[in-house]
N, C-alpha and C positions, 0 to 999 in steps of 0.2 A: 808608296813612301812609311818608314817605320818611325810612329812616333813616342817618346819615351818621356813619363810624367814624372817627373822625382816631387814626393808633395804631395800625392794623389789622393789621399785619404784627410786631407785640411779642405777648408770654407773652397777655398776659391780654385783648388786642384777638383775637388768632384761637381762644382760647378763650370768649372773647364769640360770634363769629359763629361755632365751632360747636353752640354752645347753642343760638341762635335758629336754624339749619339742623337743629338735630333735633329743636325742636321750634316750628314756623314764627310760635305763635300765645306766646311765652314773654315777648313785650313786654306782653302783652295787646292787640294790635289785630292786623289784618292789615295786613302790610309790601309796598307795592305795589313799592320801590326802597328798594335796599340798594347805599351808595354808600364804599366798603372806598378808606382816605387813608394811605402810609406811604411815608419816604425808600425804602425796597422796595413791588416792587409784592407787594400780599396776593396770597393763594391764595383764590379762590374756591369755596365749597361745590358738588357736583355740584347737589344738593336747591336752591341758590340762584342757581346758573348764569342762568336763563332773567329774573332783577331783578337783578341785580348789575353793576356800574362798578369795576373795579380799578384804581388809578393810581400806579403809582412818581413823588409829585413831594415837592417840601419844602413844606409848609404851612407855616413861619417867610419864603418869597419872597412878596418883593410882590406883592403881587395875588394869590397865589393863594387865601388863604381867601377875597377877596371875591369869586373867581369857583366857589369852593365852595359859597358861604351864596347867591350869584345862583340859584343850583337850590330855593333855599328850603325846606331838609330839616326834616321837624316834628321830628326829633328827635336830637340831635346827641354823641355819646360823646367828648367830647373827655384821650382818654389817653396823647397824644404825650409821652413828654420825654425830656431829657440825664438819664441816673441820676445818680447824688449822686457817686461818686466821679470820676468827665470832667466835671461839673458843677465842682467843687470845683480839679481840675487845670486845664482853658481856659473862664476867667472868661466869655471873648466870646461863647461859643459854648452855656453854658450860660444867659446871658443872654439870646442872642438868640432861640433853641430853648424857653426856661420861660417868658421872661416877655415877650419879643415879639413872639415868634409866637401864646403865648394871647392877647392885646390886639387884636392882628388881630385873628385872629377873632370876636374880641366885637365890635370895633369895624364888620365887615364884618357883622355882624346888629345893630347900632344902626342900620347905613344899611339894610339893608334896611329895617329894621321903621318906617323915616320916607317911605317911598317906597311901603308895601303893608301892611295889616296882616298883621305876623309877628309872631308870639310863639312860638319855637318850645320845646322841654327840652331845657337841655343838660346832661349831667351830668359833672363834669369830675374826675380824676384828681388827687386832693390826697395831703398824705403828713403821718406824724407827725413829720415831719423841722420841720413846722411850729415844734414845740415844743425851747426850748434852758432848759439848766439854769441854776441848782437846778430840781429839782424835788421837787413829793411825794411823801409815798407812792405814792399812786394820783394819778392825772393826770384832776380833776374837766370837766364840761363847759365849766367857768366860767373853766379857768385860759388864762394871758392866750401869746399870739406869741413867742417870742423868739428865732427859729432865730439858730442857731451855726454852720448853712453857709452857703454861696451858693445850692443848692438848695433848703434850706430858705426862706433867704431869696426867692426868687424862686414859689416855692408859695404864702408866706405873702401877697404882694402879691398875685398871683393872686387869692387865694382873698378879699381885700376887694375888688380889681374884680368877684368874679361877684356879692358881694354890693350890688354899688352898682347896677349896672347889671339887676340882677334888680328891684332896689327900684326902681327908674325906669320899667320895665317893657317895657326891651328883650326880656330873652329871661326865658325861670321856669326860675332853676338854683339846683342842686346840685351844695353839693362834699363829695366822700369820700378823708376823710384817712384813706389806707389802712395798715395794720399791716407789718410786712416782709411781703411773700410768702415763702413757704418750702411747699414743694419747689420752686424754679421750675423747671420742661422744661430739655433743651436744656443749651448750653457755656454757661461761663460769662462773664459779663458786665462791665462795668466800675462797676456800682456796688460803692461802698465794705461795703455789707452781703451782696454776693454770697457770702462764707465761710456764712453762716449752711446755704444751698442747697445747697454745695459739700460740705462734711463730710455732707451723708448723702446728698446724691445721687449721687456717687461712688462712696462706696462700697457705697451697693445694687447697683451694676456692675460692685461688684468690681475698681476702681479707687483710686488713693491721693488723697487732696487733702489741702489743705491747710488749719491752723490759728492765723491768726495773730495772734488774745487769750487773752484769760483766762480757765477752762472758769467762771470766775463772772461772765464778763459775763451780763444781763441786756436779757432787750429783747421786744416784741411784736408777738405774729405769726400771722397766719392763712395758710389754703391755697388754691391758684389758684381749686380749686372754690367758694368762701367767697367771692373777689374776686370773680366772676362773678356771683356770687349776689346779689351786694351793688349791682353799676350793673344788674343786670335787676331788683332789690329799686326800685329809684331813679328807672330810669323808668318806672314804675305807680304810686308815690308819690303821695298828693295831697300835693303843698309848702306847701298854705295854713297845713297845721298847722306849717310851719317858723317861721312868721315871717319877721321880719328875716337870723334868723341863718341863713342857707346851708348852712355850713358845718360838718360832724358830724365825729365821730373814731367810725370804726369800730371792732365789736365784736372780740375777738381772743385768741388767750391771753400771756400772763405765762411766758418761760421762760429757765433760766439755759441758757447754751451743755452745760455740765455734764448737764443734766436731756437737750437733746437729746441729746447721745450714750447716754445713760444708755436713753431711747425707743430710739435704736439698737438696741442690744444687746439689748432686750425683741424686736427686731421682728424684725432680721435676723441678730442673734449676736456675741457676740466678736471673730471672725473679719474683720465688717467693722468694728469699732470702729479695730484694730489698721491700716486702712488710712489713719487719721487722722495728719499727718504735724503736727508742734505747731513752727511757725514763726515767732515775733513779729516784728511789723509795726507800729513805732511811730507810723508814719503814720495806718493804719487804725485801731488802738488809739485815738490822737486824738481820730477825726473821732467813734465808736461810743460815746468818753466824753461826749460833749455830747446823746447822744441819749435823750431816756426810755425807760422801761422798767416801768412799769403804766400802767395806766387806769381809770376807771370810767364806760365811754361810758352814761350811763342813757340819753341822748334817744334815740339812734340804736337800742338793745334795745327798748327803749319804743312806736319806729316799726317793730317789725318784723324788724331787723337782724341775721343771727345770724352764728355761726363756731364753730370743734370746742371745746374745752373739753378736751381732750389730747396733744400732741405725740406719742401712735402714732396718735391719728386722724390730724393731719395727716400721718404719714410712709404710712400704710396710703392712704389718699388719694392718695398718689404714689403705691405700688405700683399700685394699680387703677387709676389714670389713665396711667398711661407702663411699666410694668411688667408686659408682656403676659403674656412668660415668662414672671413669677417673678421672687424675688432670685435 
């Protein structure tokens, strides 16, 4: 099997590659070739060096998608995206990458499927940002998508394309609406949701963090470990069970910022909590106010997708994976 990961240098991409390297049969089949693509060159694990090619390219450039798909990968993970805050401030770049780049990949597959017997599995990283207020108490599988951000709009359009291209038999696709992934390792990024990770990650490392919203803000979360599990499970799932509804809201945990901070206190103590500095940001608060807060993802749970049920679990997963020397 030839596996292509677009966005392999991002956090989820890196951890997905590590998961594959740690257990080569993680995807349920023998991997004969692995292609990693991102705007910066992805790291190749030593365990996969003999079968891996890594490229620093912009997948949204003209003809780049066609060159990648001409190699006819059997399984494609499309993880690349401009994050929410940047997509809101840079309209052109957000649409170029999140929508035009995604359609370029889909179109390249469609053209290749016309010239040869080719129908790859495609697993697409979508987002709960496809939903917009007003919300019910818990968003079920039948709630409509009316995004209130450019990022959410770009993801929602891509979901429609994925469902139609799958219906037409160009590829066998599934879209995963990810919760906010927390705690994201590394440095803060331009995502409007970044503070959800920052107020935990930095204090756990003894550093100050800024909280731009009120502690009453509620959101939907899962850990990086769960996110990788979603993609691995989707790659192995019999997609015939989805029918024409190819996009699924992933399971997660609904919690307030205050509940995040309480979990931090339980795991790391009040000293860590005192490193959080309140600094209201009206622009971030406005974006976050249009995001969903709670879900009832029965379809995904029924298909075997799983996530954490407490914020203590999410914090401890980060400590185990990223803080080998302890808090």
